[in-house]
ZAVO-185414 format. One record per residue: residue number from 1; residue in one letter; x, y, z of N, C-alpha, C in turn. Coordinates in steps of 0.02 Angstrom, whole numbers, plus 50000, padded with zeros to 5 digits. Layout:
N
<pt NUM,"A",<X,Y,Z>,<X,Y,Z>,<X,Y,Z>>
...
end
This chain:
67
<pt 1,"M",<49229,50034,49599>,<49261,50064,49656>,<49313,50115,49631>>
<pt 2,"V",<49311,50174,49660>,<49357,50227,49642>,<49419,50221,49685>>
<pt 3,"A",<49477,50221,49653>,<49540,50217,49690>,<49552,50283,49726>>
<pt 4,"R",<49573,50278,49788>,<49587,50337,49828>,<49658,50360,49815>>
<pt 5,"S",<49670,50425,49821>,<49737,50452,49813>,<49750,50498,49872>>
<pt 6,"T",<49810,50493,49900>,<49828,50536,49957>,<49902,50549,49957>>
<pt 7,"S",<49922,50604,49986>,<49993,50620,49991>,<50026,50575,50043>>
<pt 8,"I",<50090,50566,50038>,<50127,50526,50087>,<50119,50557,50156>>
<pt 9,"A",<50121,50623,50161>,<50114,50656,50225>,<50046,50641,50257>>
<pt 10,"E",<49992,50643,50217>,<49926,50626,50243>,<49922,50552,50260>>
<pt 11,"A",<49954,50510,50220>,<49952,50438,50232>,<49983,50420,50299>>
<pt 12,"R",<50035,50456,50319>,<50066,50443,50384>,<50016,50449,50441>>
<pt 13,"E",<49973,50499,50436>,<49922,50511,50487>,<49865,50461,50484>>
<pt 14,"Q",<49853,50432,50426>,<49795,50389,50414>,<49814,50316,50402>>
<pt 15,"L",<49876,50297,50415>,<49899,50231,50395>,<49856,50173,50420>>
<pt 16,"P",<49836,50170,50483>,<49793,50114,50503>,<49729,50109,50462>>
<pt 17,"T",<49698,50166,50447>,<49637,50167,50408>,<49650,50145,50336>>
<pt 18,"L",<49705,50170,50307>,<49721,50151,50238>,<49738,50077,50232>>
<pt 19,"V",<49772,50049,50281>,<49788,49978,50280>,<49724,49937,50285>>
<pt 20,"H",<49679,49958,50329>,<49615,49922,50336>,<49576,49925,50270>>
<pt 21,"Q",<49575,49983,50238>,<49540,49989,50174>,<49573,49946,50121>>
<pt 22,"A",<49639,49941,50121>,<49674,49898,50073>,<49654,49825,50085>>
<pt 23,"E",<49650,49805,50148>,<49630,49736,50164>,<49560,49721,50138>>
<pt 24,"L",<49517,49772,50135>,<49449,49764,50110>,<49444,49770,50034>>
<pt 25,"G",<49502,49783,50002>,<49504,49785,49929>,<49506,49854,49898>>
<pt 26,"A",<49515,49906,49939>,<49517,49974,49913>,<49589,49999,49912>>
<pt 27,"P",<49622,50000,49854>,<49691,50023,49850>,<49696,50099,49859>>
<pt 28,"T",<49753,50123,49879>,<49766,50194,49886>,<49830,50212,49849>>
<pt 29,"T",<49826,50261,49805>,<49885,50286,49771>,<49917,50339,49816>>
<pt 30,"L",<49982,50331,49828>,<50019,50378,49869>,<50055,50426,49822>>
<pt 31,"T",<50050,50491,49839>,<50080,50542,49797>,<50133,50581,49835>>
<pt 32,"R",<50182,50606,49797>,<50233,50651,49824>,<50232,50712,49778>>
<pt 33,"R",<50219,50769,49806>,<50214,50832,49767>,<50164,50824,49709>>
<pt 34,"G",<50110,50788,49723>,<50056,50781,49674>,<50066,50727,49621>>
<pt 35,"K",<50124,50693,49623>,<50137,50641,49573>,<50133,50572,49605>>
<pt 36,"P",<50100,50524,49573>,<50094,50457,49601>,<50163,50423,49606>>
<pt 37,"V",<50177,50395,49664>,<50242,50362,49674>,<50235,50289,49699>>
<pt 38,"A",<50178,50271,49727>,<50169,50203,49753>,<50094,50190,49761>>
<pt 39,"V",<50078,50126,49768>,<50009,50106,49780>,<50007,50059,49839>>
<pt 40,"L",<49963,50072,49886>,<49953,50029,49944>,<49896,49980,49927>>
<pt 41,"V",<49913,49916,49925>,<49863,49864,49910>,<49870,49808,49961>>
<pt 42,"S",<49819,49766,49965>,<49822,49708,50009>,<49873,49657,49984>>
<pt 43,"T",<49894,49613,50028>,<49941,49560,50007>,<49909,49514,49956>>
<pt 44,"S",<49843,49503,49961>,<49811,49459,49912>,<49810,49493,49843>>
<pt 45,"A",<49798,49558,49841>,<49799,49593,49776>,<49870,49594,49748>>
<pt 46,"Y",<49920,49605,49791>,<49989,49605,49769>,<50008,49537,49740>>
<pt 47,"A",<49989,49484,49775>,<50004,49416,49751>,<49970,49403,49685>>
<pt 48,"R",<49908,49425,49677>,<49872,49415,49615>,<49906,49454,49558>>
<pt 49,"L",<49927,49515,49571>,<49958,49557,49519>,<50027,49532,49499>>
<pt 50,"T",<50064,49505,49546>,<50133,49484,49532>,<50139,49410,49516>>
<pt 51,"G",<50088,49371,49533>,<50091,49299,49522>,<50128,49263,49577>>
<pt 52,"I",<50146,49299,49631>,<50181,49268,49687>,<50129,49241,49736>>
<pt 53,"R",<50140,49180,49758>,<50095,49151,49808>,<50103,49188,49873>>
<pt 54,"Q",<50047,49199,49909>,<50049,49237,49971>,<50098,49209,50022>>
<pt 55,"R",<50103,49145,50026>,<50148,49115,50076>,<50221,49130,50062>>
<pt 56,"T",<50237,49149,50001>,<50307,49161,49984>,<50323,49235,49978>>
<pt 57,"L",<50276,49279,49998>,<50291,49350,49995>,<50349,49366,50042>>
<pt 58,"P",<50392,49411,50021>,<50451,49427,50062>,<50430,49460,50128>>
<pt 59,"F",<50467,49446,50179>,<50456,49477,50244>,<50524,49502,50268>>
<pt 60,"F",<50526,49565,50284>,<50590,49596,50304>,<50583,49624,50374>>
<pt 61,"P",<50593,49581,50426>,<50582,49604,50495>,<50631,49657,50517>>
<pt 62,"S",<50689,49661,50486>,<50739,49711,50508>,<50739,49773,50465>>
<pt 63,"A",<50692,49777,50417>,<50690,49835,50373>,<50669,49897,50412>>
<pt 64,"T",<50698,49953,50394>,<50680,50017,50425>,<50660,50066,50371>>
<pt 65,"M",<50621,50115,50390>,<50600,50166,50342>,<50659,50213,50331>>
<pt 66,"S",<50674,50226,50269>,<50729,50271,50253>,<50705,50341,50236>>
<pt 67,"E",<50640,50350,50233>,<50614,50417,50217>,<50578,50447,50276>>
end
């Protein structure tokens, strides 16, 4: 599977689709000015990569986007 790459601006418009693709196992690299800055992955992939159990993943209900 080829990892997808998209700009943050494009990701804003496609977020529901990108999240669905992440749930299906397709990560997306997010770029700013052409440079990779983050990766959108499913919670199961995140848990596997970090060793954190899914039930203990942090949840921040009051978090807001600062960008």
